[in-house]
N, C-alpha and C positions, 0 to 999 in steps of 0.2 A: 511289866505292867499288863494287867488283864484288859482285853477289849473283846468281849464276847457277845455276839448277836444271839438273842434268845428267840426272837421272831422278827417280823417286819416292823414292829412298833417299839420293842423294848430291847435294851442291851445292858450289860454290866461292864463297867469300867472301873479300874482301880488306880489309886495313886499310892504313895508310900505309907499312907495312914489308914485308908479305908477302901471299901467297895461301894460303888454308887450304882443304884438302879436308875436307869435313864429311859425316859419316854421320848420317842422321836415323833414329830409331826411336821409335815411339810419340810421346811428348811431349818427347823428349830429343834433344840434338845432341852428337856426339862428334867432336872433331878427330882425323882419322886421318893427316894429313900437313901439313907446312908447306913452302912452296915460294917461291923468289925470283921466279919468273916464272909467268905464266898458262900458258905452254906446259908448264912443269914440273908444274903442278898437273893439267893435262889428261893428261899422260903418266902421272902417279901414279895417276889414276883408271883409265886403261886397264889399267895393270899390275895394279892391285888387282882389277878386274873379271875379268881373265884368270885370275888366281890363284884367285879364288872360283868360277870357272865349273865346271860339272859335266861338261865335255868329256871323253870317254873315247877319242877318236881325233883325228887331225889334221884331218879334215874338219869335225868338230863344233867344234874350236877355231877353224878358219878362218871358219866361219859365225858364231861368237861375235864374232870380231874385226870382221867385215864389219858385223854388226848394231851394234856399238859405234861404228864409223866413221859409219854413217848417222845414228844417234841424236845423236852429238856434232856432226856438221855442222849439224843442225837447232838444237841447243842453243846453239852458239857463233856462229851466223849474225849476231846483233847485234854481235858483236865483230869481224866481218869477218876471221875466221880460218877455216882449213879443215884438217880432219884427213885426212891422206893417209898411206898406208903408205910405208916407205922405198923399196920397189920402184917404186911410182908416182912418187916423187920422182926417182929415178935415170932412169926412162924419160921424164920430162918430161910425164907425164899429169896 
């Protein structure tokens, strides 16, 4: 079973049917999303973090996304996955 810390507030946990995106606060945990795949759970986390960001212009939003990519690549390294942008995928980078 997967039990992966993404940051100090979110983690991904799995059972035999699904992957759960969990938000931690104080001594409580709240499931914020259910996903069929680990990739779906990671994408859900990225989308949530982008929606919760305080970015007020495109440069701040891009910096937020880049920070997320770096953090995720460190977190998911044990799973041998890599978080890349669609642009990097298309360019073969």
